[in-house]
C-alpha positions in Angstrom: 0.0 0.0 0.0 1.4 3.4 -1.0 1.9 6.1 1.6 -0.5 9.0 1.8 0.9 12.3 0.3 1.4 15.2 2.6 -0.7 18.3 2.7 0.0 20.5 -0.4 1.9 17.8 -2.3 -1.0 17.4 -4.7 -3.3 14.5 -5.5 -3.8 11.9 -8.2 -7.2 10.2 -8.7 -9.3 8.4 -11.3 -12.6 9.7 -12.6 -15.7 7.7 -13.3 -15.0 7.8 -17.0 -11.6 6.1 -16.5 -9.3 9.1 -16.8 -6.6 10.0 -14.4 -6.3 13.5 -13.0 -3.3 15.2 -11.4 -4.1 18.2 -9.2 -2.1 20.5 -7.1 -2.9 23.5 -4.9 -0.7 26.5 -5.9 -1.9 28.7 -3.0 -3.4 32.2 -3.2 -2.9 34.1 -6.5 -4.4 37.6 -6.9 -6.7 37.1 -3.9 -8.0 33.7 -5.2 -7.2 30.1 -4.4 -5.4 28.7 -7.4 -5.4 25.0 -8.4 -3.8 23.4 -11.5 -5.4 20.3 -12.8 -4.3 18.0 -15.7 -5.9 14.9 -17.2 -3.9 11.8 -18.2 -4.5 8.4 -19.8 -2.5 6.5 -17.1 -1.7 6.9 -13.5 2.0 7.1 -14.2 1.4 10.0 -16.6 -0.7 11.8 -14.0 1.9 11.4 -11.4 4.6 12.8 -13.8 2.5 15.9 -14.6 1.9 16.5 -10.9 5.6 16.4 -10.2 6.2 18.8 -13.0 3.9 21.3 -11.1 5.9 21.0 -7.9 8.7 23.5 -8.9 5.9 25.9 -9.8 4.5 25.8 -6.3 7.9 26.0 -4.7 9.1 29.0 -6.8 5.8 30.8 -6.8 5.5 30.7 -10.6 2.5 30.0 -12.8 3.4 28.0 -15.9 1.6 28.7 -19.2 -1.6 26.9 -19.9 -1.3 23.7 -22.0 -3.4 25.5 -24.6 -1.4 28.7 -24.8 0.4 28.8 -28.1 3.5 30.9 -29.0 1.4 33.0 -31.4 -1.2 33.7 -28.6 1.5 34.7 -26.2 3.4 36.9 -28.7 0.1 38.7 -29.5 -0.4 39.5 -25.7 3.3 40.5 -25.4 3.0 43.0 -28.3 -0.3 44.5 -27.2 0.0 44.5 -23.4 3.6 44.1 -22.3 5.7 46.1 -24.8 3.8 49.4 -25.1 5.4 52.1 -23.0 8.7 50.2 -22.5 10.2 50.9 -25.9 9.8 53.6 -28.6 7.0 53.4 -31.1 9.4 52.7 -33.9 10.8 49.7 -31.9 7.3 48.4 -31.3 6.7 48.4 -35.1 9.9 46.5 -35.7 8.9 43.8 -33.1 5.4 43.5 -34.6 6.9 43.1 -38.1 9.3 40.4 -36.9 6.6 38.5 -35.1 4.2 38.6 -38.0 6.7 37.7 -40.8 9.0 35.2 -39.0 8.1 34.0 -35.5 4.4 33.2 -36.1 5.2 31.5 -39.4 7.7 29.0 -37.9 6.7 28.8 -34.2 3.2 30.2 -33.9 1.3 26.8 -33.5 3.7 25.4 -31.0 2.5 25.4 -27.3 4.5 27.9 -25.3 5.5 25.5 -22.6 6.6 22.9 -25.2 8.8 25.3 -27.1 12.4 24.0 -27.3 15.8 25.3 -28.5 15.5 22.8 -31.3 12.4 24.6 -32.5 14.3 27.9 -32.5 17.2 26.4 -34.4 14.8 24.9 -37.0 13.4 28.4 -37.5 16.9 29.8 -38.1 17.6 27.1 -40.6 14.3 27.7 -42.3 15.0 31.4 -42.6 18.4 30.7 -44.1 16.9 28.3 -46.7 14.5 31.0 -47.7 17.4 33.3 -48.4 17.1 35.6 -45.4 20.4 37.3 -44.3 22.2 36.5 -41.0 21.0 40.0 -39.7 17.4 39.0 -40.3 17.9 35.7 -38.4 19.6 37.6 -35.6 16.7 40.0 -35.3 14.2 37.1 -35.2 16.0 35.4 -32.5 16.6 38.6 -30.5 12.9 39.5 -30.6 11.9 36.0 -29.5 14.5 36.1 -26.7 13.1 39.4 -25.4 9.5 38.1 -25.5 10.5 34.9 -23.7 12.4 36.8 -21.1 9.2 38.5 -20.0 7.5 35.1 -20.1 10.2 33.7 -17.8 9.8 36.7 -15.5 6.1 36.0 -15.3 6.7 32.4 -14.5 5.0 31.2 -17.7 8.1 29.3 -18.8 11.0 27.9 -16.8 13.8 28.8 -19.2 14.4 31.1 -22.2 14.9 28.7 -25.1 15.8 31.5 -27.5 18.8 32.4 -25.3 19.9 28.8 -25.3 19.6 28.3 -29.0 22.6 28.9 -31.2 22.7 32.4 -32.7 23.6 33.1 -36.3 27.2 33.8 -37.3 27.3 37.3 -38.8 29.9 38.0 -41.5 32.5 40.6 -40.5 32.1 43.7 -42.7 35.0 46.1 -42.7 33.7 49.6 -42.2 35.2 52.6 -44.0 35.9 56.2 -43.3 36.6 59.3 -45.3 40.1 60.5 -45.4 40.8 64.2 -44.5 41.0 65.0 -48.2 37.7 63.3 -49.0 36.1 65.1 -46.0 37.2 68.5 -47.2 35.8 67.7 -50.7 32.5 66.8 -49.1 32.4 69.9 -47.1 33.1 72.0 -50.1 30.3 70.3 -52.0 27.9 70.9 -49.1 28.2 74.7 -49.6 26.2 74.4 -52.8 23.3 72.5 -51.1 20.3 74.0 -49.3 20.7 71.5 -46.4 24.5 71.6 -46.6 24.9 72.9 -43.0 22.9 69.9 -41.7 25.2 67.4 -43.5 28.2 69.3 -42.3 27.0 68.8 -38.7 26.6 65.0 -39.5 30.3 64.9 -40.4 31.8 67.3 -37.9 29.7 66.3 -34.8 28.9 62.7 -35.7 25.1 63.2 -35.1 22.5 60.6 -36.1 20.1 61.4 -38.9 17.1 61.9 -36.6 19.2 64.0 -34.1 20.2 66.5 -36.8 16.8 67.2 -38.1 15.4 67.2 -34.6 17.6 70.2 -33.5 15.9 73.4 -32.6 17.4 76.9 -32.5 16.8 76.9 -28.8 19.2 74.0 -28.4 22.1 76.4 -29.0 23.5 78.3 -26.0 26.5 80.4 -25.1 28.3 79.2 -22.0 31.2 81.4 -21.1 33.5 81.6 -24.1 32.0 78.5 -25.7 29.0 78.0 -28.0 27.3 74.6 -27.4 24.4 72.7 -28.8 22.4 70.2 -26.7 21.1 67.1 -28.4 17.8 66.4 -26.7 15.4 65.0 -29.3 15.2 63.2 -32.6 12.8 63.3 -35.5 11.4 59.9 -36.3 8.8 58.3 -38.7 6.4 55.6 -37.6 2.8 54.6 -38.1 1.6 57.9 -36.7 3.8 59.9 -39.2 6.8 62.2 -38.6 7.2 63.6 -35.1 9.7 64.5 -32.5 10.7 61.9 -29.9 13.0 61.8 -26.9 16.3 60.1 -27.3 16.5 56.4 -26.4 19.1 56.6 -23.6 20.5 59.1 -21.1 23.9 58.9 -22.8 22.4 60.0 -26.1 21.4 63.3 -24.6 24.6 65.3 -24.7 26.0 68.8 -25.0 28.6 69.4 -27.8 30.9 72.3 -28.5 30.5 74.2 -31.8 33.7 75.4 -33.4 33.9 79.0 -34.8 33.5 77.8 -38.4 30.4 75.8 -37.5 28.9 78.8 -35.6 29.4 81.0 -38.6 27.9 78.4 -40.9 24.8 78.1 -38.7 24.4 81.9 -38.5 24.4 82.0 -42.3 21.8 79.2 -42.4 19.5 81.0 -40.0 19.6 84.1 -42.2 18.7 82.0 -45.2 15.8 80.3 -43.2 14.4 83.7 -42.2 14.4 84.8 -45.8 12.5 81.6 -46.8 10.0 82.4 -44.1 9.4 85.9 -45.4 9.1 84.5 -48.9 6.5 81.9 -47.9 4.4 84.2 -45.7 1.4 82.6 -44.1 2.4 79.2 -45.8 5.5 79.0 -43.6 5.0 76.7 -40.5 7.8 75.9 -38.2 6.0 75.5 -34.8 9.0 73.7 -33.2 11.5 76.3 -34.4 13.6 73.6 -36.0 17.0 74.4 -37.5 16.4 72.3 -40.6 13.1 72.2 -42.3 11.4 71.9 -45.7 11.1 75.0 -47.9 7.7 75.6 -46.1 9.1 75.2 -42.5 7.7 71.7 -41.9 9.8 68.8 -40.4 11.9 66.9 -42.8 11.3 63.2 -43.5 14.2 61.2 -42.1 14.4 58.9 -45.1 14.4 61.7 -47.7 16.9 63.7 -45.7 19.4 60.8 -45.6 19.2 60.4 -49.4 20.8 63.8 -49.9 24.2 62.6 -48.8 24.9 60.1 -51.6 23.7 62.7 -54.2 26.2 65.2 -52.9 29.1 62.7 -52.7 28.5 61.3 -56.2 28.3 64.9 -57.6 31.6 65.6 -55.8 33.3 62.6 -57.4 33.5 60.7 -54.1 31.3 57.8 -55.0 28.4 56.6 -52.9 28.5 57.4 -49.2 25.6 57.1 -46.8 24.7 59.6 -44.0 25.6 57.0 -41.4 29.1 56.7 -42.8 29.5 60.4 -42.1 29.1 59.4 -38.4 31.7 56.7 -38.8 34.0 59.2 -40.5 33.6 61.7 -37.7 34.7 59.0 -35.1 37.6 57.8 -37.2 38.9 61.3 -38.0 38.8 62.4 -34.3 40.5 59.3 -33.2 43.3 59.8 -35.9 43.9 63.3 -34.3 44.6 61.6 -30.9 41.2 62.5 -29.4 40.8 60.0 -26.5 38.4 57.2 -27.2 36.3 58.1 -24.2 35.8 61.6 -25.7 34.8 60.1 -29.1 32.3 57.8 -27.5 30.8 60.8 -25.6 30.6 62.8 -28.8 28.7 60.1 -30.5 26.4 59.4 -27.6 27.6 55.9 -26.9 27.1 54.3 -23.5 30.5 52.6 -23.6 33.7 52.8 -25.6 33.2 49.2 -26.8 30.7 50.1 -29.5 32.8 53.1 -30.5 36.0 51.1 -30.9 34.5 47.9 -32.4 32.0 49.5 -34.8 32.7 53.1 -35.5 36.4 53.8 -35.4 38.3 52.7 -38.6 42.0 53.2 -39.1 43.0 55.7 -41.8 45.6 54.8 -44.4 49.1 55.0 -42.8 47.8 54.7 -39.2 49.8 51.5 -38.5 53.0 53.1 -39.9 52.3 56.1 -37.6 52.0 53.8 -34.6 55.3 52.1 -35.4 57.0 55.5 -35.9 55.6 56.7 -32.5 57.1 53.6 -30.7 60.4 54.1 -32.5 60.6 57.7 -31.4 59.7 56.9 -27.9 62.1 53.9 -27.3 64.9 54.4 -29.9 65.6 58.1 -29.8 69.4 57.5 -30.1 69.3 54.6 -32.6 71.8 54.9 -35.4 71.9 52.2 -38.1 75.3 50.5 -38.4 74.3 48.4 -41.5 75.4 49.3 -45.0 73.3 52.0 -46.6 72.5 49.6 -49.5 69.4 47.7 -48.5 69.7 43.9 -48.2 66.6 41.7 -48.6 65.7 39.8 -45.4 65.7 36.5 -47.3 69.4 37.1 -48.4 70.4 37.7 -44.8 68.6 34.5 -43.6 70.3 32.5 -46.3 73.7 33.7 -45.2 72.9 32.8 -41.6 71.8 29.3 -42.7 75.1 28.7 -44.5 77.0 29.8 -41.4 75.2 27.2 -39.2 75.3 24.3 -41.7 78.2 22.6 -40.0 76.5 22.7 -36.6 73.2 21.4 -38.0 75.0 18.5 -39.7 76.6 17.4 -36.4 73.1 17.3 -34.8 71.7 15.2 -37.6 74.5 12.7 -37.4 74.2 12.3 -33.7 70.4 12.0 -33.6 69.7 10.2 -36.8 66.6 12.3 -37.7 67.5 14.9 -40.3 64.2 16.8 -39.9 64.7 17.8 -36.3 66.7 20.7 -35.0 67.8 21.9 -31.5 64.6 23.8 -30.9 62.4 20.9 -31.9 64.3 18.5 -29.6 64.2 20.9 -26.7 68.0 20.9 -26.5 70.1 23.9 -25.6 73.4 25.0 -27.2 76.4 25.1 -24.9 77.1 28.6 -23.6 
């Protein structure tokens, strides 16, 4: 006869219709007594299900219903959990990823039955359909975030998206404008109506939305310096084009304006005032933005970015994107010995890791410059004693090999293995 289970351990019993039922009392949840009950075909299966519920009771979690699918949970996540925690633009990206990728491959699977194998199968399926590694990474990252909230809520016991193998992204070498190319670009900007905005992109490293989100009130004089405070960005989402707060505290920053930039912006303001007079009542710049359409309205971020490749191609520089101006700003500052921490602060990065790993690219000759710096630091009094006529390294090595031939032949004769030398055998020459 089996021993009686203790209070709270759950119960297993057989119904009149021959089915086995596992039941466990989870205690009080939201002011109500909560019980979980499962049906099974055999007593052994009922006992197993009851034991699976025990960790739930111990840790105070409430696992997802057997009927809750991944699609149903993701819909709840998008509509009830995400709003207010991320920007509207990010919400749209998550919704698109869920609709196009996650629901297609994982939607019908029960949430509490989802496994890392299912996630890996999704990644393989996306690859077979020709999607890039970046798309696969986005799909996995979105699922990982959704399941992290499910894990926090106790609906799942582990985040299978975090366990699954992530896609390997190909390394793409970034590029930067050289000082000569940057000067050519700045000269070409003088002929463009929004040239001052693109100049700020290169000289300050601002993001696209940050530039067209600047207002004249963001410029201040502090002591002997003229500064601009980056507070907002202009974004486009389902509600249209509008101003939005920056994502992180580090993105909100105050930057110094050099005298040439101050003069450039003063000229741009005069031009804007003339446009306003010309348009009359049709002019509308309620936010007092620095850069607007010819009628004073906010610029579309996408259209604004397309101006950069048009300018660079007309200047004979080829195709450059507005984001590459940001990369160029970081690289040019770093080449002028600006500390990496200052570069990261200029770009609004939370840490120097992103700045160094993604944005800073070495200019041609940087490695030679580094070698020269170490030479000047450590070999100030170095005088070459070799012949002024250069000798190839290979020729020098050949002469050294001939000088040591007799010694090598003695070693081969003694050991009897011609392919081994002193270093391979671990022997030392006599001092």
